[in-house]
C-alpha positions, 0 to 999 in steps of 0.5 A: 518912193520906191518901187518894185519891178520883175524885169521880163528878161532875168529872174532878178527884180529892180528897184525903182527909186528917187535916182531910176532914171526912166527913158519913155516914148510917145506917139499916140498920136500926131507929135514924136516924143520921148524922154528920160525921167530921173525918179517920175518927177526930175526931167533928164531930155524930152524931146518931142517932133510935132507934125502940125504942120502936116497935117494943117492942109488936110484939117486934122490928122491924116492917121496914115501919114502921122504913122509913115511920120513916125516912123521917118523921127523916132529913130532920131528923138531917140538920139537926140534924147541921150545925147540932151541929157547924157547919159547911155542906154545902159543907165536906163531902169527901164524903158517905157511906151505908151500902149495907148489909146492912140492911133495905132498906127503910130502906137505901134512905132513908138511901143515896138521902139520902146519894146527893142530897147528894152529886149536890146539893155536888158531892162524892163520895159513898162507900157503905160496908159495915155492918159495916165501919164496927162495926169502924172504929169502933174508930178514933174517938178512938183511934190503932188502926191495923192490924193486929188480930184483930176480934171482930164481935158482934151481932145479925146477926152473928157474927164474927173477922175478921183485919184486916191491912191498911186493904185487906186483911180476911179473915173467919176463923170465923163463926157457922153459925146463930145471929149472938150478938144473935140467941141473946141476943134469942131467949133473952130471949123464953124467960124472959119478958123484953120487946124489947130483950131482949139488955141485959136479960138483960145485966142480970141475969147480972150478978145471978145465978150464971154457974156455976149451970147447965152449958150446953153449947157447941157444936163447930164448926170451929176459928174457927167459932160455933154457938148455935142448941145452947145456946138449946135447952138453955135452952128445956129447962133453962127447962122444967124450971121448969114449975110451979115458980119458975124462978131467973132471974137465974142461967139468964142468967148461966149463958148468958152465961157460956158465950156468953162464955168460947166468944168469949174462946176461939175469939178467943184462939186466933185471937191466937195463932196470927195473932201480931197483938197488937192485938185488937178488939171491935166490934158492937152486943153490944159493948156487952153486960158479960161479953162485955167484960170477959173480953175486956180481960182479953186485956191482961193476956196483953198484948195492947192491946185496942179497943174503941167507946165504948158509944155508938158500938156501937148502929148510928150514923153515925160509924163509917160515916164513919171506916168511908168515911175507912179502908178502902178500899170496893167500893161509891164510885159513885152508882148503887151499890144495897141489899143486903139480906145480907153 
């Protein structure tokens, strides 16, 4: 697949093809990441510096601390990425960076680093939407092409997206309150699990009875989601065990069953209504065992199912580079500014 993008620094057009190398930087939250990807699908280097250990003491990400950590790490991860890929800046076809959504102070570090590299090497700059990047993680090491229905599940977003082509994407459903990842983290705190709570809840749920407690599923529009009522129901359930031993594993399993079943039913309905035969799972919560299991069960109904490798589910720069290659981006101006919400 060929794409043509006009360089920002000369009157020459730059063609991106299967041999093109894109270096991308991602710093939207608490991972400082850099990657080099060939042709949108082949990862030559993928470096991630995580801040999870730093933020554990606070029970969540502190934006000011995260931004300072990005400043400390960004040059190191860039150097390591060049080293792992065995290339230099002159070999790069274009540089890319996450524009948003995310934490503004954090985004500025990575985006400015990507812009600086583009200017220093006189190469095109491509700004990338973080949510599109999560979808693009599914292009890595696969032959996936649109059209497909995508389920994006992360700490800040829950969306069903109809991807008709690389340039035509429509959000047909989304959460009206808490995102899936946010609901997981809040419920994890309710039952006393340390940060980050989502993965720990998932692990405990695998040992519990998913039908121990009947939890409510919100009645909202056709493809939309709501998880605030479910969170409140879990809170009441937890309080009902005041002074008694709480069946933590069963509560986790019942919560996870309610969430995963809701996601599954909505995605299946979207597939049936669209007529598309491919479904894509994306976002940090795509690593969740039960959500992954349910979406992959759609294979039994004749659908092709895609989900990123675990290391590409959470925030990384390989997905940003892939998105820069495949999706039509509207942030190709070097003066683009970061944004916090999508």
